[in-house]
C-alpha positions as CSV (number, residue, x, y, z in Angstrom):
1,M,-7.2,-30.6,49.1
2,A,-10.0,-32.1,47.2
3,L,-11.8,-29.2,46.6
4,R,-8.9,-27.2,45.0
5,T,-9.0,-30.5,42.9
6,Q,-12.6,-29.6,42.6
7,A,-12.0,-26.1,42.0
8,E,-9.6,-27.0,39.1
9,A,-12.0,-29.8,37.4
10,N,-14.6,-26.9,37.0
11,M,-11.8,-24.6,35.7
12,R,-11.7,-27.6,32.9
13,K,-15.1,-27.0,32.4
14,L,-15.3,-24.1,31.6
15,Q,-12.4,-23.8,29.1
16,A,-14.1,-26.9,28.0
17,E,-17.3,-25.0,27.7
18,N,-15.6,-21.8,26.2
19,E,-14.4,-24.2,23.5
20,R,-17.3,-25.8,22.6
21,L,-18.7,-22.2,22.2
22,A,-16.2,-21.0,19.9
23,Q,-16.5,-24.1,18.0
24,E,-20.2,-22.7,17.7
25,L,-19.1,-19.7,17.0
26,A,-17.3,-20.6,14.4
27,A,-19.9,-23.3,12.8
28,A,-21.8,-21.1,13.2
29,N,-20.0,-18.7,10.4
30,Q,-20.2,-20.9,8.2
31,S,-23.4,-22.1,7.8
32,E,-24.2,-17.8,8.2
33,S,-22.2,-17.9,4.7
34,T,-24.1,-21.0,3.4
35,G,-27.6,-20.0,5.0
36,A,-28.2,-22.2,7.3
37,M,-28.4,-19.9,10.0
38,S,-29.2,-16.5,10.2
39,G,-27.2,-14.1,12.0
40,Q,-29.9,-13.0,14.4
41,A,-30.2,-16.9,14.9
42,F,-26.4,-17.3,16.3
43,A,-27.0,-13.9,18.3
44,D,-30.0,-15.5,20.1
45,L,-28.0,-18.6,20.7
46,I,-25.2,-16.0,22.8
47,Q,-28.2,-14.6,24.4
48,S,-29.5,-17.8,25.9
49,A,-26.1,-18.8,27.1
50,P,-25.6,-19.1,31.2
51,D,-23.0,-18.3,31.3
52,G,-21.6,-14.5,31.2
53,I,-19.8,-13.6,27.8
54,L,-18.6,-10.5,26.8
55,I,-16.8,-9.3,23.7
56,V,-13.9,-7.2,24.1
57,G,-12.6,-5.1,21.4
58,T,-8.5,-3.9,21.7
59,S,-8.9,-0.5,23.4
60,G,-10.5,-2.3,26.3
61,K,-14.1,-1.6,25.5
62,I,-16.8,-3.8,25.6
63,I,-18.5,-4.6,22.0
64,A,-21.3,-6.7,23.3
65,C,-22.3,-8.8,26.4
66,N,-25.4,-11.3,27.2
67,P,-27.7,-10.7,30.1
68,A,-25.8,-13.5,32.6
69,V,-23.2,-11.2,32.4
70,A,-24.8,-7.8,32.8
71,D,-27.1,-9.6,35.6
72,M,-24.1,-10.9,37.3
73,F,-22.2,-7.5,37.4
74,G,-25.9,-6.0,38.2
75,Y,-25.9,-4.5,34.8
76,R,-28.2,-4.2,31.9
77,S,-27.2,-5.5,28.7
78,E,-27.2,-1.5,27.0
79,D,-25.0,0.0,30.4
80,M,-22.6,-2.5,29.7
81,V,-22.0,-1.5,25.8
82,G,-19.6,1.3,24.7
83,Q,-18.2,1.3,29.0
84,L,-14.2,0.3,30.0
85,V,-14.0,-3.7,30.8
86,S,-12.2,-2.4,33.9
87,K,-15.3,-1.2,35.5
88,L,-15.7,-4.7,35.8
89,I,-12.6,-5.0,38.2
90,P,-12.0,-3.6,41.4
91,G,-10.2,-0.1,41.0
92,R,-6.9,-1.7,42.0
93,L,-6.5,-3.5,39.3
94,R,-7.5,-1.2,36.9
95,E,-4.0,0.5,36.4
96,T,-2.5,-2.7,35.7
97,H,-5.6,-3.9,33.6
98,M,-5.1,-1.9,30.5
99,D,-1.7,-3.3,30.1
100,H,-3.3,-7.2,30.4
101,I,-5.0,-6.2,28.1
102,N,-2.0,-4.7,25.9
103,E,-0.4,-8.1,26.2
104,Y,-3.7,-10.8,25.5
105,F,-4.0,-8.8,21.9
106,S,-0.2,-9.3,21.5
107,A,0.0,-13.5,21.5
108,P,-3.7,-13.5,22.4
109,S,-4.5,-18.0,23.2
110,R,-7.2,-19.2,25.0
111,R,-6.6,-19.3,28.6
112,R,-8.0,-18.6,31.5
113,M,-7.8,-14.6,33.0
114,G,-5.4,-14.2,36.0
115,H,-2.7,-16.8,37.7
116,D,-4.7,-18.0,40.4
117,L,-8.5,-20.2,40.4
118,F,-10.2,-17.2,40.7
119,T,-10.6,-13.0,39.8
120,P,-12.0,-11.1,41.4
121,G,-14.7,-9.2,40.5
122,L,-16.7,-5.7,40.5
123,R,-21.0,-5.6,40.6
124,K,-22.8,-2.4,40.1
125,D,-22.9,-1.8,43.7
126,G,-19.2,-1.9,44.6
127,T,-19.1,-5.3,46.4
128,E,-16.5,-7.8,45.0
129,F,-17.0,-11.3,44.3
130,A,-15.4,-14.2,42.9
131,V,-15.3,-15.1,38.9
132,S,-13.8,-18.2,37.0
133,I,-12.7,-16.3,33.3
134,T,-11.5,-18.0,30.2
135,L,-10.1,-15.9,27.5
136,G,-10.3,-17.3,23.3
137,A,-9.7,-14.6,20.9
138,T,-11.0,-13.8,16.9
139,D,-9.5,-11.8,14.4
140,T,-12.2,-10.4,11.9
141,S,-12.5,-8.0,9.4
142,A,-14.2,-5.0,12.0
143,G,-10.8,-5.9,14.0
144,H,-9.3,-7.8,16.9
145,Y,-11.8,-8.7,19.7
146,A,-11.4,-10.9,23.1
147,V,-13.7,-13.7,24.1
148,C,-14.4,-13.7,27.6
149,M,-16.6,-16.7,29.3
150,I,-17.2,-15.7,32.8
151,R,-18.7,-17.5,35.3
152,D,-19.9,-16.2,38.6
153,A,-17.7,-18.9,41.2
154,T,-18.7,-17.6,45.1
155,A,-19.8,-20.9,45.5
156,E,-16.5,-22.7,44.6
157,M,-14.4,-19.6,46.4
158,D,-16.4,-19.7,49.2
159,A,-16.5,-24.1,49.3
160,I,-13.0,-24.4,49.6
161,A,-12.1,-21.4,51.7
162,Q,-14.2,-23.5,54.1
163,H,-10.4,-25.8,54.0
164,M,-7.9,-22.9,52.8
165,P,-9.4,-20.0,54.7
166,H,-6.0,-17.8,53.2
167,L,-7.8,-18.1,49.4
168,R,-10.3,-15.5,50.1
169,E,-7.2,-12.9,50.6
170,A,-5.1,-14.5,47.9
171,V,-8.0,-13.8,45.8
172,F,-8.7,-10.0,46.6
173,A,-5.5,-8.9,47.5
174,D,-3.6,-6.0,45.6
175,G,-2.6,-7.1,41.9
176,A,-3.7,-11.0,42.9
177,N,-4.8,-11.5,39.0
178,D,-4.4,-9.9,35.5
């Protein structure tokens, strides 16, 4: 129970970090309009973020990503841009993933992705691992986008699974998360 509480606390921290970054994005956009921060300076901030950041369009394609998420999944950033985000999830979940994307864009909100603490991710080498993902959305003149903050949650899941062996099976079961 203590480990689950710790994992939930970690998830709240991730959501708070997502909120902080969203506020920084809003502030940077406002500052840029007044000349206080260049677009390049803001891009540099995103590139240096320790957590993975994906920007996904309504089509499900990756618009942008930072090196942290590319490294986490075993890709180069430039190889991820333009690809469907579904390439980062196990095949058994892909069929319904676009439905989840459409649902999300029909009523976007800041929230955790999935119904459980962790969501399975798929590395380039085909291995699955646990991730914690929080979502946010923004509308721009160029379109609607989801901002995904992603953290490798393998260590947290393993710690909890020592006390709750069924957790690993629940996370990696068919259709467990959206």
